Residue, then its C-alpha position, 0 to 999 in steps of 0.5 A: m471489477n472481479l478478481p476470481n481465484k486471485v491471491a493477494i498479499v496486503t502489507g500493513s493491513g491490520q488497520g486504516i487504509g491497509r484494512a480497507i484495501a484487504v476487505k475491498l479486495a476480499e469483496v471482489g476476489d477471493t483470498i487475502v493474506v493480511n500482514d502486520l506487526g500486531e494481532t490486529a491482523q488476525a481480526v482483519a483476517e477473521e473479518i474477511r472470513g466473515i464475508n465467506r472469503q479466505g483470509l490468512a494473517i501472517l505477522g511480520d516486519v516487512s523491513s526484514t528480509a527474513d520476515v518477508t521471505r517467510l511471508v511469501d513462502q507461507t503464502i505460496s505454501a498455503y495457496g500455491k501462488v501470489d497474484i497481487l501485492v499491495n505495498n501499504a505498510g508505512i510509518t511516520r517519524d516527523q521532525l525538522l531536518l536539523r533535529m532529525s536523528d539517524e534512527e528517525w531517518d533510517k526507520v522511516l526509509n526501511v519501513n516505507l521504502k526498503s519494504v517495497f523493494l523486499c516484498t516486490r523482489a520476493v513475489l516477482r519470481h512467482m509472478i514471472r513464472q505464472r506470467w501475470g501479476r499486479i503490484i500496487s504500492i501506496t505512496s503519498i502526495v507528500g512524495i510529490v509536493g513535499n512537506a515541512g517536517q517530513a523529509n524522511y517520509a517524503s523521501a521514502k514516498a518519492g522513492i516508491i514512485g521511482f521504484t514503481r516506474s523502473i520495475a514496471k519497465e523491467v516486468a511489463s513483458r511478463g504480464i505484470t503491471v506495477n503502479a502506485i497510488a498517492p493518497g492526499f488527506i485521508d480521514s484516518a485515525m490520525a486526522q480524527k485527532l486534529s482540532e476542528k480548526q486544524r481539520q478546517e484548514l486541511t479541508s480548505r486545501i482540497p478542491l473537492g472540499y472534504l477529506g478522503t476515506p480509506r475506502d477511496i484508496a481501497d477502490a483505486v487499488a481494486f481497479l488497478a488490480s483488475e483486468e479493467a486496468r490491464y493496459i496501465t503500468g508505471q503510473v501514479l494515481n493521485v487520489d487526493g480530492g484535486m490537491s495536485g491538479g493545479 
């Protein structure tokens, strides 16, 4: 899979899955715009430049219209185009529904779902003009099967699926594909904080018998961004070790 001379924006790419996606796309392509709220974005951009690719860090809150506009405008100003958008930014604010505050609901929906709307809308006019584009959003298996204590997160991730399928139909005639990836249990910083008993319980629910890695998600993103996936759009790819296959 090669993505020569492509420019990709990866939101929430200062760490974890987002960082793995940004580095993987850099390995198979060229220019990566790393977006996050903190200075970790600059470290990832430097890592990308360390493998002789172009990496640019643009800090900003992707739930803010003004910040998203600035993110895309600066990308176009620097590189003249945007070919790939990976909507990865996300947060959790877990709470049982009867205890969930308005702020906990709104914050998760804004960062996890509104950001997908804002970023996709901002890049589409450029992709439509060049008649080529890849939009890939990171949803979650939780958006498909639900999870107690995560009504806000599950709702946002389920919303991404509906959004993906709708926009895929809107822009297919313009050479733009729109897909989503639903990770299962990934061995992230959060998972590493679990006790051994909790990790064993988690692993027992995965048919393959082990947690996924951020690189597993990044490899799936690289495939969907490539020409090998040119005939795939409006789809949700579950990368979950078989959890949803029953």
